[in-house]
Wavefront OBJ file of the C-alpha trace (Angstrom):
o trace
v 0.942 25.189 56.732
v -0.200 27.648 59.377
v -2.933 29.990 58.294
v -3.015 32.968 60.582
v -6.711 33.479 60.721
v -9.981 34.124 59.076
v -12.290 36.167 61.199
v -15.665 37.756 61.337
v -18.408 38.857 63.625
v -20.861 36.209 64.735
v -24.274 37.201 63.411
v -27.361 36.993 65.579
v -28.774 33.473 65.312
v -25.478 31.984 64.132
v -22.813 30.163 66.105
v -19.023 30.172 66.267
v -18.423 27.121 64.067
v -20.867 28.157 61.327
v -19.201 31.585 61.275
v -15.781 29.939 60.921
v -16.969 27.882 57.942
v -18.593 30.919 56.282
v -15.599 33.219 56.845
v -13.079 30.590 55.688
v -14.921 30.360 52.384
v -15.468 34.127 52.053
v -11.939 35.221 52.994
v -9.729 32.282 51.981
v -11.768 30.359 49.367
v -11.558 27.252 51.546
v -14.045 24.532 50.741
v -16.685 24.465 53.499
v -16.529 20.642 53.678
v -12.764 20.797 54.326
v -13.300 23.223 57.200
v -16.295 21.328 58.602
v -14.353 18.043 58.649
v -10.937 19.342 59.666
v -11.234 22.372 61.944
v -10.439 21.533 65.562
v -11.407 23.877 68.407
v -8.343 24.628 70.541
v -9.642 27.328 72.871
v -10.644 30.949 73.173
v -8.751 34.108 73.991
v -10.373 37.210 75.459
v -8.733 40.597 75.755
v -9.260 44.346 75.540
v -7.418 46.740 73.285
v -7.417 50.493 72.866
v -8.967 51.404 69.541
v -6.629 53.218 67.190
v -7.027 54.749 63.738
v -6.622 51.305 62.099
v -9.855 50.077 63.710
v -11.997 52.908 62.380
v -14.502 54.764 64.499
v -13.654 56.621 67.667
v -10.014 56.402 68.767
v -9.044 55.667 72.379
v -12.001 53.530 73.434
v -11.520 50.147 75.122
v -12.664 47.391 72.783
v -13.430 43.944 74.240
v -12.699 40.981 71.976
v -13.022 37.207 72.081
v -11.091 35.085 69.585
v -12.330 31.512 69.172
v -9.312 29.509 68.094
v -9.404 26.574 65.680
v -6.550 24.702 64.025
v -6.912 23.394 60.486
v -4.236 21.130 59.056
v -4.172 21.255 55.266
v -2.015 19.604 52.635
v 0.443 21.638 50.581
v -1.894 21.571 47.576
v -4.539 23.573 49.491
v -3.632 27.194 48.791
v -5.897 29.843 50.316
v -6.933 32.569 47.890
v -8.599 35.873 48.766
v -12.291 35.738 47.908
v -13.395 39.180 49.066
v -11.975 42.655 49.580
v -11.148 42.005 53.264
v -7.999 39.978 52.520
v -5.106 41.117 50.353
v -3.132 37.871 50.228
v -1.979 34.790 52.077
v 1.683 34.062 52.701
v 3.204 30.746 53.710
v 5.937 31.579 56.230
v 8.650 29.561 57.919
v 8.577 29.501 61.710
v 11.622 31.805 61.969
v 9.894 34.439 59.818
v 6.761 34.244 61.964
v 8.912 34.774 65.066
v 10.648 37.746 63.387
v 7.296 39.342 62.597
v 6.063 38.739 66.157
v 9.175 40.507 67.422
v 8.320 43.437 65.148
v 4.854 43.863 66.631
v 6.338 43.694 70.131
v 8.604 46.624 69.211
v 5.602 48.564 67.887
v 3.629 47.941 71.079
v 6.520 49.105 73.274
v 6.594 52.348 71.324
v 2.776 52.626 71.498
v 2.617 53.261 67.755
v -0.362 52.249 65.662
v 0.682 49.860 62.927
v -1.682 49.030 60.076
v 0.850 47.322 57.800
v 2.162 43.848 57.088
v 3.277 42.718 60.523
v 1.356 40.070 62.382
v -1.568 41.520 64.330
v -1.088 41.708 68.084
v -4.105 39.501 68.832
v -2.788 36.836 66.475
v 0.445 36.744 68.482
v -1.561 35.490 71.462
v -2.996 32.626 69.412
v 0.382 31.802 67.868
v 1.888 31.534 71.336
v -0.634 28.831 72.146
v -0.017 27.087 68.820
v 3.746 27.060 69.242
v 3.423 25.947 72.854
v 1.297 22.994 71.818
v 3.383 21.996 68.786
v 6.916 23.225 69.514
v 8.460 19.732 69.494
v 7.550 19.496 65.801
v 9.752 22.493 65.001
v 12.678 22.068 67.392
l 1 2 3 4 5 6 7 8 9 10 11 12 13 14 15 16 17 18 19 20 21 22 23 24 25 26 27 28 29 30 31 32 33 34 35 36 37 38 39 40 41 42 43 44 45 46 47 48 49 50 51 52 53 54 55 56 57 58 59 60 61 62 63 64 65 66 67 68 69 70 71 72 73 74 75 76 77 78 79 80 81 82 83 84 85 86 87 88 89 90 91 92 93 94 95 96 97 98 99 100 101 102 103 104 105 106 107 108 109 110 111 112 113 114 115 116 117 118 119 120 121 122 123 124 125 126 127 128 129 130 131 132 133 134 135 136 137 138 139 140
């Protein structure tokens, strides 16, 4: 099972891993002990994007971001459930569907259209590229 991501700002005085554990429980109802024992740091991705209407606030500004990437292998009986109003749902997808959705965001980016819907977020595509690169033999 590949969970796209849980995310949140790192509060002053906190650290990346504690934020991961907190956000995984808040957004996906994942047991903190499961995350503490199983999450494996795989890297970090930094990038800038141009803020659009989806982000809220002023449109057109450059927004710097850093994504700290962790993998968490879970058994099929672990089903993430939304636990706050930030997440609508979780969907288990086959690799071919993930690739189809990545292709959709690439089309949106070429057309420079803002997309706030159900396609995979552009920044997640970067992380998925690393995941597939590291694990592709499992799917081929």
